[in-house]
C-alpha positions as CSV (number, residue, x, y, z in Angstrom):
1,M,-65.2,60.9,78.0
2,S,-66.8,57.9,79.9
3,E,-64.8,55.2,81.1
4,K,-66.6,52.7,78.9
5,K,-65.6,54.6,75.8
6,K,-62.0,54.7,77.0
7,D,-61.9,51.0,77.6
8,N,-63.4,50.4,74.1
9,K,-60.7,52.8,72.6
10,S,-57.9,51.1,74.4
11,K,-59.1,47.7,73.2
12,E,-59.2,48.9,69.6
13,E,-55.7,50.3,69.9
14,Q,-54.4,47.0,71.3
15,K,-56.2,45.1,68.6
16,S,-54.6,47.4,65.9
17,K,-51.3,46.9,67.4
18,G,-51.7,43.2,67.5
19,E,-52.6,43.1,63.8
20,N,-49.6,45.2,62.9
21,L,-47.5,43.0,64.9
22,I,-48.7,39.9,63.2
23,E,-48.3,41.7,59.9
24,V,-44.7,42.5,60.6
25,K,-44.0,38.9,61.8
26,G,-45.6,37.6,58.5
27,K,-43.3,39.8,56.5
28,E,-40.3,38.7,58.5
29,A,-41.2,35.2,57.9
30,E,-41.7,35.7,54.2
31,E,-38.3,37.5,54.0
32,E,-36.7,34.6,55.9
33,K,-38.0,31.9,53.5
34,P,-35.9,33.0,50.5
35,G,-32.9,33.0,52.6
36,S,-33.5,29.5,53.9
37,E,-34.1,28.3,50.3
38,N,-30.8,29.9,49.2
39,E,-29.0,28.2,52.1
40,R,-30.5,24.8,51.1
41,S,-29.5,25.4,47.5
42,K,-25.9,26.2,48.6
43,E,-25.7,23.0,50.7
44,P,-25.3,20.7,47.5
45,A,-22.8,23.0,46.0
46,E,-20.7,23.0,49.2
47,K,-21.0,19.1,49.3
48,R,-19.9,18.8,45.6
49,K,-16.3,17.8,45.5
50,E,-14.1,20.3,43.6
51,P,-11.2,18.8,41.7
52,T,-7.9,19.2,43.4
53,S,-4.7,20.5,41.7
54,L,-3.3,16.9,41.6
55,E,-6.3,15.6,39.7
56,T,-6.2,18.5,37.3
57,L,-2.5,17.8,36.6
58,Q,-3.4,14.0,36.1
59,D,-6.0,14.9,33.6
60,Q,-3.7,17.3,31.7
61,L,-1.0,14.6,31.8
62,A,-3.4,12.0,30.3
63,E,-4.4,14.4,27.6
64,K,-0.8,15.2,26.7
65,T,0.1,11.4,26.7
66,R,-2.8,10.8,24.3
67,E,-1.6,13.6,22.0
68,A,1.9,12.3,22.1
69,T,0.8,8.8,21.2
70,E,-1.1,10.0,18.3
71,T,1.8,12.1,17.1
72,F,4.2,9.2,17.5
73,D,1.9,6.9,15.5
74,K,1.7,9.5,12.7
75,W,5.5,9.7,12.7
76,L,5.8,5.9,12.4
77,R,3.4,5.8,9.4
78,L,5.2,8.7,7.7
79,R,8.5,7.0,8.3
80,A,7.3,3.5,6.8
81,E,5.9,5.3,3.8
82,F,9.2,7.2,3.3
83,E,11.2,3.9,3.6
84,N,8.9,2.3,1.0
85,Y,9.4,5.3,-1.3
86,K,13.1,5.1,-0.9
87,K,13.1,1.4,-1.6
88,R,11.0,1.9,-4.7
89,M,13.2,4.7,-6.0
90,Q,16.3,2.6,-5.4
91,K,14.7,-0.3,-7.3
92,E,13.7,1.9,-10.2
93,K,17.2,3.4,-10.3
94,A,18.7,0.0,-10.2
95,D,16.4,-1.4,-12.9
96,L,17.2,1.7,-15.1
97,M,20.8,1.1,-14.7
98,R,20.5,-2.5,-15.3
99,F,18.0,-2.6,-18.2
100,G,18.7,0.9,-19.6
101,N,20.3,-0.6,-22.8
102,E,17.4,-3.0,-23.4
103,S,16.0,-1.2,-26.4
104,L,19.5,-0.8,-28.0
105,L,20.3,-4.6,-27.4
106,K,16.9,-5.6,-28.9
107,S,17.7,-3.5,-32.0
108,I,21.0,-5.5,-32.4
109,L,19.4,-8.9,-32.4
110,P,18.3,-8.7,-36.1
111,I,22.0,-8.1,-37.0
112,L,22.9,-11.2,-35.1
113,D,20.1,-13.2,-36.9
114,N,21.5,-12.1,-40.3
115,L,25.1,-13.1,-39.5
116,E,23.9,-16.5,-38.3
117,R,21.8,-16.9,-41.6
118,A,25.0,-15.9,-43.7
119,I,27.1,-18.6,-41.8
120,D,24.4,-21.3,-42.3
121,H,24.2,-20.4,-46.0
122,G,28.0,-20.5,-46.5
123,K,28.1,-23.9,-44.6
124,G,25.3,-25.2,-46.9
125,L,27.4,-24.4,-49.9
126,K,30.3,-26.3,-48.3
127,E,32.6,-23.2,-48.9
128,N,35.1,-22.8,-46.1
129,T,36.4,-19.5,-47.3
130,P,38.2,-16.8,-45.4
131,L,35.1,-14.7,-45.7
132,L,32.9,-17.2,-43.9
133,E,35.6,-17.5,-41.2
134,G,35.6,-13.8,-40.7
135,V,31.8,-13.7,-40.5
136,E,31.9,-16.5,-37.8
137,L,34.6,-14.5,-36.0
138,T,32.4,-11.4,-36.1
139,L,29.3,-13.4,-34.8
140,K,31.4,-14.8,-31.9
141,Q,32.5,-11.3,-30.9
142,F,29.0,-10.2,-31.1
143,I,27.9,-13.0,-28.8
144,D,30.7,-12.4,-26.3
145,T,29.9,-8.7,-26.1
146,L,26.2,-9.3,-25.5
147,E,27.0,-11.8,-22.8
148,R,29.1,-9.3,-21.0
149,F,26.0,-7.1,-20.9
150,G,23.8,-10.0,-19.6
151,V,22.3,-11.2,-22.9
152,K,22.1,-15.0,-23.2
153,P,20.2,-17.3,-25.7
154,V,17.0,-18.9,-24.4
155,P,17.3,-22.7,-24.3
156,A,15.0,-24.2,-26.8
157,M,16.0,-27.4,-28.7
158,G,14.6,-30.4,-27.0
159,E,13.1,-28.3,-24.1
160,V,9.5,-28.7,-23.0
161,F,7.5,-25.9,-24.5
162,D,7.3,-22.9,-22.2
163,P,4.9,-20.2,-23.4
164,E,6.8,-17.6,-21.3
165,K,10.1,-18.2,-23.3
166,H,8.9,-19.8,-26.5
167,E,6.6,-18.8,-29.3
168,A,5.2,-21.7,-31.2
169,I,4.8,-20.9,-34.9
170,S,3.5,-24.5,-35.8
171,Y,3.0,-27.9,-34.4
172,Q,4.2,-31.1,-36.2
173,E,3.7,-34.8,-35.5
174,S,6.8,-36.4,-34.0
175,D,8.1,-39.6,-32.5
176,Q,9.1,-37.4,-29.5
177,E,6.8,-36.7,-26.6
178,P,4.1,-34.0,-27.2
179,H,4.9,-30.4,-26.3
180,R,8.6,-30.7,-27.0
181,V,10.6,-28.1,-29.1
182,I,11.7,-30.1,-32.3
183,S,13.0,-27.1,-34.3
184,E,14.2,-23.6,-33.5
185,V,13.3,-21.1,-36.3
186,L,14.6,-18.0,-34.5
187,K,16.6,-17.7,-31.4
188,G,15.3,-16.1,-28.3
189,Y,17.3,-14.1,-25.8
190,L,17.2,-13.2,-22.1
191,F,18.4,-9.8,-20.8
192,H,19.5,-10.9,-17.2
193,E,16.3,-12.6,-16.0
194,R,14.1,-10.6,-18.3
195,L,12.9,-11.9,-21.6
196,L,14.3,-9.8,-24.4
197,R,12.8,-11.9,-27.3
198,P,11.0,-15.2,-27.3
199,A,12.4,-18.1,-29.2
200,K,10.2,-18.9,-32.4
201,V,9.9,-22.7,-32.4
202,I,8.2,-25.7,-33.8
203,V,6.5,-28.0,-31.2
204,S,5.9,-31.7,-31.4
205,R,2.5,-33.3,-31.1
206,E,1.3,-36.9,-31.0
207,K,1.0,-38.7,-34.3
208,A,-2.5,-39.4,-35.6
209,S,-1.7,-43.2,-36.0
210,S,-0.7,-43.3,-32.3
211,K,-4.1,-41.8,-31.3
212,T,-5.9,-44.4,-33.5
213,E,-4.0,-47.3,-32.0
214,G,-4.5,-46.0,-28.5
215,N,-8.3,-45.9,-29.1
């Protein structure tokens, strides 16, 4: 083989080796790129501050404190509701004991009315007999017994008309000031502070002549 051909062959081999070397270096560079990107991506994660055990405990304590506060508030509301319930039950029990005989006492009132009518009738006949005295004594015993149970007559005669205690069955012209009770047809009674029966009354009103003179 001539020297010229040998030189050409060696040149081709060197060229081939150079190309292979460039190719290998290119591959190494490509392989190095992902690695460098991973290292960059790891940098922010490394820089991020991980919570310490103390911070974790503080967060847990804050959460438990919040839960305890909510539970305590619920307990306070339940306690208030229970106290209100107890007071309501006690009041209902007291009212039941105090006013339990209301219907019985109300049913006795007509008997009281009849005794009073019998006495008024006997006095009208001007007969002061032992029978009349016995009826008066019976009436007094009735009234005393009712008073021991908290039953008292409603004030009526001469009082200003009160629709909460009086029931007006009619109005009459009178020299008294208007809206005064001038006659009691049927007695009313209170059971403690509660109205057992309103008094049926006649109420005064201004005379027509007084109205004309005033005009």
